[in-house]
Structures are given as C-alpha cells and as structure tokens.
C-alpha positions as a Markdown table, in Angstrom:
| # | Residue | x | y | z |
|---|---|---|---|---|
| 1 | Met | 110.2 | 163.5 | 152.6 |
| 2 | Lys | 106.6 | 162.6 | 152.0 |
| 3 | Met | 106.1 | 160.8 | 148.8 |
| 4 | Leu | 104.4 | 163.6 | 146.8 |
| 5 | Glu | 105.7 | 166.6 | 148.7 |
| 6 | Asn | 109.1 | 168.3 | 149.1 |
| 7 | Ser | 110.1 | 171.6 | 150.6 |
| 8 | Val | 108.7 | 173.6 | 147.6 |
| 9 | Val | 105.7 | 171.8 | 146.1 |
| 10 | Lys | 103.0 | 169.3 | 146.9 |
| 11 | Leu | 101.3 | 167.1 | 144.3 |
| 12 | Arg | 97.7 | 166.3 | 145.0 |
| 13 | Gly | 94.6 | 165.0 | 143.2 |
| 14 | Leu | 92.4 | 167.3 | 141.3 |
| 15 | Glu | 89.7 | 169.2 | 143.1 |
| 16 | Gln | 86.6 | 171.1 | 142.0 |
| 17 | Ser | 88.4 | 174.3 | 142.9 |
| 18 | Asp | 90.9 | 173.6 | 140.1 |
| 19 | Ile | 88.2 | 174.0 | 137.4 |
| 20 | Asp | 89.0 | 177.6 | 136.5 |
| 21 | Phe | 92.7 | 177.0 | 135.7 |
| 22 | Leu | 91.8 | 173.7 | 134.0 |
| 23 | Tyr | 89.3 | 175.5 | 131.8 |
| 24 | Glu | 91.8 | 178.3 | 131.1 |
| 25 | Thr | 94.6 | 175.8 | 130.3 |
| 26 | Glu | 92.6 | 173.5 | 128.1 |
| 27 | Asn | 91.3 | 176.5 | 126.2 |
| 28 | Asp | 94.6 | 178.3 | 125.8 |
| 29 | Ile | 95.1 | 178.2 | 122.0 |
| 30 | Ser | 98.9 | 178.7 | 122.4 |
| 31 | Leu | 99.0 | 175.2 | 124.1 |
| 32 | Trp | 96.9 | 173.4 | 121.6 |
| 33 | Glu | 99.8 | 172.7 | 119.2 |
| 34 | Val | 101.5 | 170.5 | 121.9 |
| 35 | Ser | 98.4 | 168.9 | 123.2 |
| 36 | Asn | 96.8 | 168.0 | 119.9 |
| 37 | Thr | 93.7 | 169.9 | 120.8 |
| 38 | Val | 91.7 | 171.5 | 118.0 |
| 39 | Lys | 88.6 | 172.7 | 119.8 |
| 40 | Pro | 87.6 | 174.4 | 123.0 |
| 41 | Tyr | 86.5 | 172.4 | 126.1 |
| 42 | Ser | 83.3 | 173.4 | 127.9 |
| 43 | Lys | 83.2 | 173.7 | 131.7 |
| 44 | Tyr | 80.6 | 170.9 | 131.6 |
| 45 | Val | 83.0 | 168.5 | 130.0 |
| 46 | Leu | 85.9 | 169.5 | 132.3 |
| 47 | Glu | 83.6 | 169.1 | 135.4 |
| 48 | His | 82.8 | 165.5 | 134.2 |
| 49 | Tyr | 86.6 | 164.9 | 133.8 |
| 50 | Leu | 87.1 | 166.1 | 137.3 |
| 51 | Lys | 84.4 | 163.8 | 138.6 |
| 52 | Asn | 86.2 | 160.9 | 137.1 |
| 53 | Ser | 89.7 | 162.0 | 138.0 |
| 54 | His | 89.7 | 159.5 | 140.9 |
| 55 | Leu | 90.2 | 156.7 | 138.3 |
| 56 | Asp | 93.7 | 155.3 | 138.5 |
| 57 | Ile | 96.4 | 155.4 | 135.8 |
| 58 | Phe | 95.9 | 151.7 | 135.2 |
| 59 | Thr | 92.3 | 152.3 | 134.0 |
| 60 | Val | 92.5 | 155.5 | 132.1 |
| 61 | Lys | 96.3 | 155.4 | 131.1 |
| 62 | Gln | 96.8 | 158.9 | 132.4 |
| 63 | Val | 96.9 | 160.9 | 135.6 |
| 64 | Arg | 96.8 | 164.6 | 136.2 |
| 65 | Leu | 98.0 | 166.1 | 139.5 |
| 66 | Ala | 97.6 | 169.6 | 140.9 |
| 67 | Val | 100.9 | 171.4 | 141.9 |
| 68 | Glu | 100.6 | 173.4 | 145.1 |
| 69 | Ser | 103.0 | 175.6 | 146.9 |
| 70 | Val | 104.1 | 174.1 | 150.2 |
| 71 | Asn | 104.8 | 177.6 | 151.5 |
| 72 | Asp | 101.2 | 179.0 | 151.2 |
| 73 | Gly | 99.1 | 176.2 | 149.7 |
| 74 | Ser | 98.4 | 178.2 | 146.6 |
| 75 | Phe | 97.6 | 176.4 | 143.4 |
| 76 | Ala | 100.5 | 176.7 | 140.9 |
| 77 | Gly | 99.7 | 174.4 | 138.0 |
| 78 | Phe | 99.4 | 170.8 | 136.7 |
| 79 | Ala | 101.6 | 167.8 | 136.1 |
| 80 | Glu | 100.3 | 165.0 | 133.9 |
| 81 | Leu | 101.4 | 161.5 | 133.1 |
| 82 | Phe | 99.9 | 160.3 | 129.8 |
| 83 | Asp | 100.1 | 157.4 | 127.3 |
| 84 | Tyr | 100.9 | 155.1 | 130.2 |
| 85 | Glu | 102.2 | 151.8 | 128.9 |
| 86 | Pro | 102.2 | 149.1 | 131.6 |
| 87 | Val | 103.8 | 146.4 | 129.4 |
| 88 | His | 106.6 | 148.7 | 128.3 |
| 89 | Met | 106.7 | 150.4 | 131.7 |
| 90 | Arg | 106.8 | 154.0 | 130.4 |
| 91 | Ala | 104.7 | 157.2 | 130.4 |
| 92 | Gly | 104.8 | 160.6 | 128.9 |
| 93 | Ile | 105.0 | 163.7 | 131.1 |
| 94 | Gly | 103.8 | 167.2 | 130.8 |
| 95 | Ile | 103.9 | 170.2 | 133.2 |
| 96 | Val | 102.0 | 173.5 | 133.0 |
| 97 | Ile | 102.7 | 176.1 | 135.6 |
| 98 | Lys | 100.6 | 179.3 | 135.9 |
| 99 | Glu | 102.4 | 182.2 | 134.3 |
| 100 | Ser | 102.2 | 184.2 | 137.6 |
| 101 | Glu | 103.9 | 181.3 | 139.4 |
| 102 | Arg | 106.8 | 180.7 | 137.1 |
| 103 | Arg | 110.4 | 181.2 | 138.1 |
| 104 | Lys | 109.7 | 179.8 | 141.6 |
| 105 | Arg | 111.3 | 176.4 | 141.0 |
| 106 | Tyr | 107.8 | 174.7 | 140.9 |
| 107 | Ala | 108.4 | 172.9 | 137.6 |
| 108 | Glu | 111.9 | 171.6 | 138.7 |
| 109 | Asn | 110.5 | 170.4 | 142.1 |
| 110 | Thr | 107.5 | 168.9 | 140.4 |
| 111 | Leu | 109.7 | 166.9 | 138.1 |
| 112 | Asp | 111.7 | 165.6 | 141.1 |
| 113 | Leu | 108.5 | 164.4 | 142.8 |
| 114 | Ile | 107.1 | 162.8 | 139.6 |
| 115 | Lys | 110.3 | 160.9 | 139.1 |
| 116 | Val | 110.0 | 159.4 | 142.7 |
| 117 | Tyr | 106.3 | 158.6 | 142.0 |
| 118 | Cys | 107.1 | 156.9 | 138.7 |
| 119 | Lys | 110.0 | 154.9 | 140.0 |
| 120 | Asp | 108.8 | 153.9 | 143.5 |
| 121 | Ile | 105.0 | 153.7 | 143.0 |
| 122 | Leu | 104.4 | 152.9 | 139.3 |
| 123 | Arg | 107.8 | 151.1 | 138.9 |
| 124 | Leu | 108.3 | 152.5 | 135.5 |
| 125 | Asn | 111.5 | 152.0 | 133.4 |
| 126 | Gln | 111.3 | 155.4 | 131.9 |
| 127 | Ile | 109.3 | 158.6 | 131.4 |
| 128 | Tyr | 109.6 | 160.8 | 128.3 |
| 129 | Cys | 108.6 | 164.2 | 127.0 |
| 130 | Asn | 108.2 | 165.9 | 123.7 |
| 131 | Ile | 109.4 | 169.6 | 123.6 |
| 132 | Gly | 109.1 | 172.1 | 120.8 |
| 133 | Ala | 112.6 | 172.8 | 119.4 |
| 134 | Asp | 112.0 | 176.5 | 120.1 |
| 135 | Asn | 111.0 | 176.0 | 123.7 |
| 136 | His | 114.4 | 176.7 | 125.3 |
| 137 | Ile | 113.1 | 177.1 | 128.8 |
| 138 | Ser | 111.5 | 173.6 | 128.8 |
| 139 | Ile | 114.6 | 172.1 | 127.2 |
| 140 | Arg | 116.8 | 173.5 | 130.0 |
| 141 | Leu | 114.4 | 172.4 | 132.6 |
| 142 | Phe | 114.3 | 168.8 | 131.4 |
| 143 | Glu | 118.0 | 168.5 | 130.7 |
| 144 | Lys | 118.8 | 169.9 | 134.2 |
| 145 | Ser | 116.5 | 167.3 | 135.6 |
| 146 | Gly | 118.5 | 164.5 | 133.9 |
| 147 | Phe | 116.4 | 163.8 | 130.8 |
| 148 | Glu | 118.5 | 162.7 | 127.9 |
| 149 | Tyr | 118.0 | 164.0 | 124.3 |
| 150 | Ser | 117.0 | 161.0 | 122.2 |
| 151 | Gly | 116.1 | 162.5 | 118.8 |
| 152 | Ile | 114.1 | 164.9 | 116.7 |
| 153 | Lys | 110.7 | 164.6 | 115.2 |
| 154 | Lys | 111.0 | 166.8 | 112.1 |
| 155 | Gln | 108.1 | 168.9 | 111.1 |
| 156 | Trp | 106.0 | 167.2 | 113.8 |
| 157 | Leu | 103.7 | 170.1 | 114.8 |
| 158 | Asn | 101.6 | 171.9 | 112.3 |
| 159 | Thr | 101.3 | 175.4 | 113.7 |
| 160 | Ser | 100.0 | 178.7 | 112.4 |
| 161 | Glu | 103.6 | 179.6 | 111.8 |
| 162 | Gly | 104.3 | 176.5 | 109.8 |
| 163 | Phe | 105.6 | 173.1 | 110.8 |
| 164 | Lys | 107.8 | 172.8 | 113.9 |
| 165 | Asp | 110.3 | 170.2 | 115.0 |
| 166 | Val | 109.9 | 168.5 | 118.3 |
| 167 | Leu | 112.7 | 167.2 | 120.5 |
| 168 | Phe | 112.2 | 163.8 | 122.2 |
| 169 | Tyr | 113.7 | 163.4 | 125.7 |
| 170 | Gln | 113.8 | 160.3 | 128.0 |
| 171 | Tyr | 114.6 | 159.7 | 131.6 |
| 172 | Phe | 115.6 | 156.2 | 132.6 |
| 173 | Phe | 115.3 | 154.8 | 136.2 |
C-alpha cells in the first residue's frame, strides 16, 4: 500500500481545481454549526488559502487533503487535521464527502489512511473528533473505525434549532 492511497481512495494535496467544492463546502450554512463559521468565504480568500496550502502542519497547525477515487480519479471530498498539538501529540479530524459520492466507502477508507499518516508520519499519540449527538451516520463511521466515545459536551453548539450536544471521540495509537 502506498502511504496515502489504498484500493478505494487516494489522499492528495489541494489543487486549484478543488476551488469550487471548497467554496461550496465553506459556504454551506448547514456545516457552519460544526465548523464555527459565521460568515461566507469569498473565492478570493479561498484561492489565497489554496496558494498557501503547501505550508506544513507544523507551521499552520492544520492540513487539508483532497479525497480522490482510485477507480476513476474523481474528486470525492476533503479530510482535515486541525488543532495540531505537537507537544501533546494530537490533532482533530474532520471529513466532508460530496453528497453525490457518499455510500461508496470513501469516508471509511479516508479514515484508514489518515490513521496511518498520523501514526507513521506525524507520530501522533491520538486523533479526536467532535460529532453532533444527532449525526448517527458519523457516529457509526467513527465507532466502526475504532474511535472510542470519551464524553459529551452538553449544549455545545448553538444552532437555529437550539443548543445541541456534541459527542467527543478519540482514537489512540
């Protein structure tokens, strides 16, 4: 197995051709509650972000990778490591798969590759995620991938429907 590729997906650096989905994702109001976003991003700002995406996780404390289908090379979504803490050897993880590309095992295989990257390249002790208590699909995905439920953040997200709880999951290497 190549380090960032398996039989289903390949993880690669961001390219200019990813701008449209990046723009769509960052401006999707339904995702703002989990990303702490409160205003739209312009394409100009996102193009600047893409131009600087070559900076490593040690400098910017995050890395975003594109998820591609190995089968046909089509773009499927993003995986992101954020809040990288080199002293404590941990990072948060988030995955967004295009709606049209879901149910093809891309997220599951992306998690498998991210775990290899975090363990063997970044030498992390753990990765973690925060999942809305009502996001049953993500809960199943992360539990199936070996993440352990560690606790609940009560009334953590202020949404248009009221406050929502967030579940905290960890994966230890």
